[in-house]
Structures are given as structure tokens and as C-alpha cells.
Residue, then its C-alpha position, 0 to 999 in steps of 0.5 A: m947756739v940753740h939748735q932750731a931744728l931740735r927745738t921744734r921737737t922739744i916739749g917742756i913740762a912745767s908748773g907754777k908749784g910742786g905737787v900738781g902732777k907735772t912729772t906724772t904728766a911727763a911720764n904719761l906723755g912719754v908712754y903715750f908717744s912710745r905706744r904710738g911708735i914714736p921714739t921719745a926721750i924724757l929729760d929729767l931736770d927736776p931735782l924733786s922729780d920721781l921719774g926714776t921711782l915712777f918707772d921703777l929703775e932698780d938702782p938709778e944711782s948705780a949707773s956707771g960709764p958714759a952711756a949710762e950717764i946719758r941714757t936709761r932705757l925705760a921701755p921700747r922707744l922710750d928713754l930717760l936722759f940725764p938720770k939724777a946720778a948724772l945731774n950732781v952738778s951745781d949748774k945743771s941747766r948749763t950742762v943740759r944746754r951744752f948737751l943739747e947744742a952739742k948733741g942736737d943732730k944726734l938727738m934728731q936722728v934718734y928721737r921724734v919727741i923730747l920731753i923736758d921735765l922742768p923744775a917746778g916754779g918760775g922762781d927757778e932760774e934753771n927753769l927759765s933759762l931753758l925756755p929758748y930750747i923748748g919749742h912747745l911749753v905745757v903748764v900743769t895745774n890742778p883745780e885748787p886756788t893756790a895751784h891756779v895762782s902759782a900757774g898764773s905767776y909762772l905764766q906772767m914770768i913767761m910773758e915777760r921773757e917771751p911775750d909771743r910764746e904759745v902755752f898749753l894748760w894741762h889740768n890734772k885731777f880735774s873736776l867741775e866742782r866750784a867753791g865760791e868764785f873759784n872756776p876750775r876751768d879759768v886759770v887766768g881769772n882765778y889768778h887775776r882775782n888774787t893778784p894786783r892789776e899790774a901783774w895781770l896777763t895781757d889780753r894778747f898773751r891770754q889769746q896764746l893760752h890753750d887748754a890741752a887736757f882736763v884729766p880727772a882723778d884716777p886710781s892709777l895716778n894715786l902713787l900712795h898705792a905704788e908698792n902694793p895694790n889694795p883691792l879693798g881700799i880701791v873698792y871702798h873709794s869707788a863705792r864712796q863715789s857711787v854713794l855721792h852720785i846716789l845723793d846727787g841724783w836723789l836731789d832731782a827726785e820728786a820725793c826730795p824735800l828740796r823740791r818742796t822748797e819751790q813754794t818758798l824759795p826763788k828758783p835761782l836760790i834753789r839751784l845754788i842750794h842744789g849745787y852746794l848739797s851735791r858737793r857737800p852733802d855732809c853739811v846737813e849733819q854738821p852743827d854749822g852746816l846751815q851757816q856754811l851754806s848761807e855764807y857760800i850763797d852770800g859769797i856767790t850772789a854778793a847780796r846786799h843782805s845776808l841770808a842769815e838776816q832773812p828769817q823766812i829763808q832761814a826757816a825754809l832752810q832749817q826745815l829742808f835740813h831737818d827733812l833731808h836728815s830724816h829721809p832714809v836715802w839721805n840719812n843712810g847715804i851720809r852715814a855710808l860716806q863716813l863709814l866708807s872713808e873710815a874703812a878705806d883709811e883702815t885698809e891703808r894702815l900697817f898691821s891694821h885689824s878690821d873691827g868686825r862690828t864696824r864692818k857690819l855697821l858699814d854693810n847694814t848702812i849700805i844695804k839700807l841705802m840700796y834698799a831705799v833706792a830699790i823700792q822707789p822705781e820713779l827715782p832719777r836714772l843717775c840715782r838708780n844706776s849709781a845704786g846698781m854700781l854700789l851693789f856691784q861694789f858691795a859684792a866685790a868688797k865681800l869677795f875681797n875679804v876672802e884671801k884666796v880671791r884677793n890672791l887670784i886678782l893680785s896673781l897678775v902683779p909681777h914682782r922682782s927681787q931686791a939685792h937683799g932678796r925682798q920681793i917687791r912689785n915690778r912696776r917697770l915690767q908692768i909699764q913695759r907691758i903697757v908700751e909693748q901691748d904685750e899679747p901673752y900678758r893680755k891672754k893672762y888678763l882675759k883668763l883672769l877675767r873669765t875665771s873671776y867673772p862667775l865668782f862675782t856674778r854668784q856673789i851679786d846674785t846672793v846679795h840681791k836675793t838676800f836683801e831684795l835688791g833685784p830692781l838694781l840689777f843692770r838689764d838689757e833691752d829684753g830684760h835679761i841680765h846685762r852680761k856685757a855691762y858686768v864684764t866691763l865693770l869687772s874689767q875696770l875694777i881689775h884694772d884699777i887694782l892691778y895698775s893702782g899707784m902705777g902713775i901710768v893711765v894711758g893706753f886703757s879703754y873705757r877710762a876718762a883719764s886715759d882718753a883725756f891724756a890721749a886727746g891732750a897728747e895728740i894736740l901736742l903731737e900735732r904741734t910738733t908735726r906742724t913746726 
């Protein structure tokens, strides 16, 4: 018999397919609730889940005894129930159902929230058989067509079993970038476009779907950096985003060749071109870039006649591509994107040795790009502010090429010894510090910030004076160097390095992903309180 009172406290975390961040979502919700002082448990029912790895359980397989088989303490007020070592049975869902039914009263006494990390995909019978035990259901997806179709298929199965079920949609790695008809916010619409009408969700069921969170990508959620933080790689990835924003802002500049097409192209068409170039600036350099742009616009507009069949428009687009390629902002921006990607990839490879000539080419390209922006004070704010960010990141990259500086930043990453003596990153301790809001650690962090700040400001000062980039410095209303802005930038950069690959993003200030997680968690918490 389902324990109805316990059901009101359970939140199921599901997904239509693997690889969308379902387990990471469950882990972050658990950390968020525990930070709020709420006793929380996570039931790990996904055979492909990495909850034990994510929370850095030293040897979860070695758990022994009845208590160890049922509960593992992850952090204060946060437990993992049924670690994988206790789930080596053929019918896990039956074991879990019996446990919930038999221990419901005890669980009610200990936990305020119980998160259930369900197996991915609606095709798993264990997943669907546990629905009666779940009071609140979250379906995780990300902005990819296959993820939305899989999520829609899972929702359709839910609708058939429980047509009155309320479902919360959780969007990971969220971006507003569109591709053709794909709308990253419209899971149901994207599912319907790729599914026979008889499999569509009913209007009534659609009204029971609610968007809980739109979580953007964040370095902390990139599990590829779980073992060792990579300062240079993180700076290169951040610099690449700044370059993309420079190009996006420059498309609105009076000097941009796109503005000159207003005499020959319709305004709706110019808006589509603007959007496409913002997302795919490299298409200008590709042999079939013009064809790709034309096909994209044809798909969006469903025009009777293809752009390829309209010589006047094709001529205007060819001239636009030529002019963009010839402009120093665009040309150096595209080269910088490519070189930054290559540099970031190089830092990920074992035993890699940076080519000094390649690094010099990257430096020269970024300097040319920043200078091209610095000498044009009339450029849009997005363009100039992003160039200011790039100046900060360029200075950081120069510093991180110095081993002593890298070691200074990484000194705050705790380590532990494995059985054979190898030192590895102690992610579990880092997570506990997040949950406990550890005051001694906070003091060490602030000391590191005070120690490293002069190094970064001196490096920025050297770079801007050497290459005449003073107009890119951030200044306050009185024209003085905006010290608070640079402290914030440095603090965010150090955070990205120390917590990259942790899989945990909640609990940090000035982070869009952290804010999005918190907002979604509060929605779910309000539902558990209401019921």
C-alpha cells in the first residue's frame, strides 16, 4: 500500500533519455535543500547514475552491514539511500516499493524531502512502476531536438498512466538559440512536430505541465574537469564566449556591413540574417556558408521561392560576406574563435606541450581584435564591454602560464589519498563546504582573493599600456578604475577554477545557473509544503 503522507514529500527526477543532466539535477536539488536546513535524502535508482562518483564516495562498493546498505551520509542533512552496492537485485523497483511501504513512517520522521533519481527513459518499467510513490515529478531535458522528442514521448507515457499528473519541466544547458523550427522553450511543440498526431499530448494534459527552471551551462557542471581543475582551459572557454559577444554586439554597429544591406534587403530578412550570424559567425569563412544561410532562411520562412533563386538577394549576401570577412573586428574575431577552441582542446590532452608559435598567433589575434574595438568608441555597449571582459581573460591567461600562479589558485583545492597512496581531488569535502557554508574555508578563499588581486591588476595594467587598450578598462561613474567590477570578475574566475567539474552549482552568488537552480528548487519546495 502506498504511504500517502510520504508521497507528498517525494520528488521524482526523470528524463526521456540519458545525458541531459538528470542525476546532476537531483544532486544539486539535494545540496540546495540541505543548505536550506531541510533534511533530504536521494534514492539512487538509475543503474547508469553517477551519484556516488559525483559526491566522491571513496569506495561505495565496500559498504557493509545493514545500515551501510540503506544510507550513506553525503553531507550534513543530506543522505544517499540505497547506494549501488545495495541494488544488485533483479527487481530493484519491488525492493524500493517494499522499503518505502515498510519504512514510510520512519522516513517521515527523518526527512522533509526525498528525491528519487529514476532510470532514464519511459521504456524502463522500473521507472513507470514507481509513479504511484512519487508526489511530484520533474522531467529533465536540454535544448536539443532529440532530447525534446524523448521528453515528449516520456510525457505521453505518463499521460496514459496518470492523466491528472502535474509535471515540472527542467531545462538544463538552456540557451535561446534556435535552429530552424526548433524552439528551445517549447518541448511539446517540438515533440508534436516529430510525432504522429495520435501520439500527441492532449490540451488538458498540457495545462498540467509547468516550466520549473531554465539552467544555463556552467563550468561547475562540466564533469570532464572532475579530476583536476584546468585554469587555462577554463579561461580559454570564457574568452571564446567574450569573442562571440563582441561579434554579436558588432552586428548592431553603424560600421557593420549588415547595416548597409538595409537599402537592398527587406527588414525581416535582415533580422533573420542577424540572428543566424550571431549563432554561426564562422559561416562567413566556410565555402558553403552562403548556401547554409540561404537554406536556414528558406526553412524559417517556408518561402515559395528559395533565396538561391533570387539573384539580387544572392548578390547582396555575397557582398555582405565579403565585407564581413574584410573587416578587422569580424576577421580577427573568427580567427580568435578557432584558435581559442584549439588552445582549450590542447589543455585537455595528456602530456600535451603547447606550441609557442600557436600561442603567439593566438595572442596576436586577440590583441588585434581588442585594439579594433578599443579605437571605435561608438561601438555598442555589448561589443565594448565584452572586449573589456576579453582583456581581463587575456591577462588571466598570461598569468596562468606561470606555474606559481596556477599553484596559488589551486592551493585551495583539497586532496585525499587513495588506498595505494595516490593523491586525488577531494570533491566530497568541497561539497560539504558548500552545504555547511564553512567559515574557515571562506576566510581562506578571501585571503586567496586578496593575494591574487594585485597580480591580476598589474597584469591588466601591463597589457593595456603595452597595446593601447585603455578604452577597454572598466571604470566607475567618476572615471576611476572600477575596482569592485574587477574583484567580482576575479572572484568568479577563481570559483570557476576551484569548482569546475564538481557537478554542483547551487549556493554561489552572481551565477546564472545557481540562481536558476534556486528558483526551480523553491517552486518544488512550495509544492511539497502545499501538499
